[in-house]
MIMINU-596304 format. One record per atom (N, C-alpha, C): residue in three letters; x, y, z. Coordinates in steps of 0.05 Angstrom, whole numbers, plus 5000, padded with zeros to 4 digits. Each point is the difference from the previous one (the first is absolute). Layout:
<recs>
ALAXYZ;...
</recs>
This chain:
<recs>
MET605687509371;MET502649894994;MET501750214986;ILE502450025008;ILE501950184987;ILE502349844989;ARG500550014975;ARG502149854987;ARG502350194994;ILE502449935009;ILE502450164994;ILE501849834984;SER500250064974;SER501749844982;SER502850114998;ASP500450255008;ASP502750124999;ASP500950065029;PRO501949845011;PRO500950045027;PRO500950285006;ALA501050144980;ALA501050285004;ALA497750195007;LYS497649924995;LYS497750175006;LYS498649935026;LEU501249825015;LEU498849915026;LEU499550245018;GLY502150165005;GLY499850235018;GLY497950204992;GLN499950064974;GLN498150194990;GLN497249895003;THR499649744995;THR497449885004;THR499250005029;LEU501849945018;LEU499450015029;LEU499250285008;GLY501550204990;GLY499350285007;GLY497250074991;THR499349924976;THR497450064989;THR497849855016;LEU500649755008;LEU498149855017;LEU499750135027;ARG502250105011;ARG499850145026;ARG498250244998;ILE500450174980;ILE498550244996;ILE497149944995;THR499549804983;THR497249924993;THR498549915025;ASN501449885019;ASN498849905024;ASN499950215022;GLY500850254994;GLY499850225019;GLY502150025021;TRP502349874995;TRP502250015020;TRP502150214992;THR500850165018;THR502450174996;THR502449835006;ARG502350094991;ARG502549865007;ARG500450005030;ALA499450225013;ALA500550035029;ALA498249805015;ALA497549984993;ALA498149825013;ALA500949704996;LEU500749944975;LEU500849724995;LEU502649945014;ALA501850205001;ALA502649955014;ALA499549945030;ARG498150145012;ARG499449945028;ARG499049715003;ASP498249924982;ASP499049735001;ASP502249794995;LEU501750054980;LEU502149814994;LEU502149995023;ALA500550225012;ALA501950005023;ALA498949835023;GLY497450015004;GLY498849835020;GLY500049704993;ARG499849954975;ARG499949724991;ARG502849864999;ASN502050164993;ASN502749874997;ASN502150095019;GLY499350175019;GLY501850095021;GLY502050214992;SER499850114976;SER501850214992;SER499050275011;THR501650204997;THR499150275009;THR498350124978;HIS498450195008;HIS498350144981;HIS501750134978;GLU502250125008;GLU501850144981;GLU501149804979;THR500849775009;THR501149804982;THR497849904981;ALA497749955010;ALA497849914984;ALA499250214979;LEU500050255009;LEU499350224981;LEU502150034978;LEU502549975007;LEU502150014980;LEU499849774980;ASN499449765011;ASN499749774982;ASN497750044981;LEU497750105010;LEU497750054983;LEU500750204978;TRP501550215006;TRP500850194980;TRP501849874979;ARG501949845009;ARG501849854982;ARG498449824981;TRP498049855012;TRP498549824984;TRP498250154980;ASP498750215009;ASP498250164983;ASP501550124976;THR502550075004;THR501650144980;THR501749814983;GLY499949745007;GLY501549804985;GLY503049995007;ARG500850135021;ARG502850005008;ARG500849745013;SER498049855011;SER500549735011;SER497349854999;HIS500149755007;HIS497649844999;HIS499849855027;PRO497549965009;PRO499749865026;PRO500849704997;ASP501149905022;ASP500549715000;ASP497349865005;THR500049744998;THR497449865002;THR498750035028;HIS501650025021;HIS499050045027;HIS498650275001;SER501350214991;SER498950275001;SER497650024982;LEU500149884977;LEU497850004981;LEU497549885013;GLY500449785014;GLY497749885014;GLY498750185020;HIS501650155016;HIS499050195019;HIS498550234986;TYR501350104978;TYR498850224985;TYR497249924990;LEU499949774987;LEU497449924988;LEU498049945022;ALA500849885022;ALA498249945022;ALA498850265011;ALA501650215003;ALA499050265009;ALA497950114982;LEU500349954974;LEU498050104981;LEU497749824996;GLY500149765013;GLY497749814998;GLY500349814976;TYR502449954990;TYR500549834978;TYR501749765008;ASP499749784984;ASP501749775003;ASP501849994975;LEU502349885003;LEU501849954977;LEU499349734989;ALA499549984974;ALA499349754987;ALA501849954977;LEU500649754995;LEU501549934976;LEU498049914979;ILE500150134977;ILE498149954979;ILE501449904975;PRO499149774989;PRO501349904976;PRO499950224977;ARG502250014986;ARG500250194977;ARG498049904979;GLU498950204986;GLU498149934978;GLU501449884976;ASP502650074996;ASP501449904976;ASP501649755005;ALA499749885024;ALA501549765007;ALA498749754989;
</recs>
């Protein structure tokens, strides 16, 4: 389980997860392009933007990203709630 409490760190966390799982941006971009119908170049640019915090994936794109890495998105109750 990976808990992200600061939404501003989502892209950085995804980039770290990608690298930890042995994916290059180029390889993941090819996979994402196949999953969502975008071009490889568009997917590669989006990954760069997400990794660097310049933008964040929408929920649809995030689902594809996590599926490619073998993860599911889960909603977890906050510990302080």
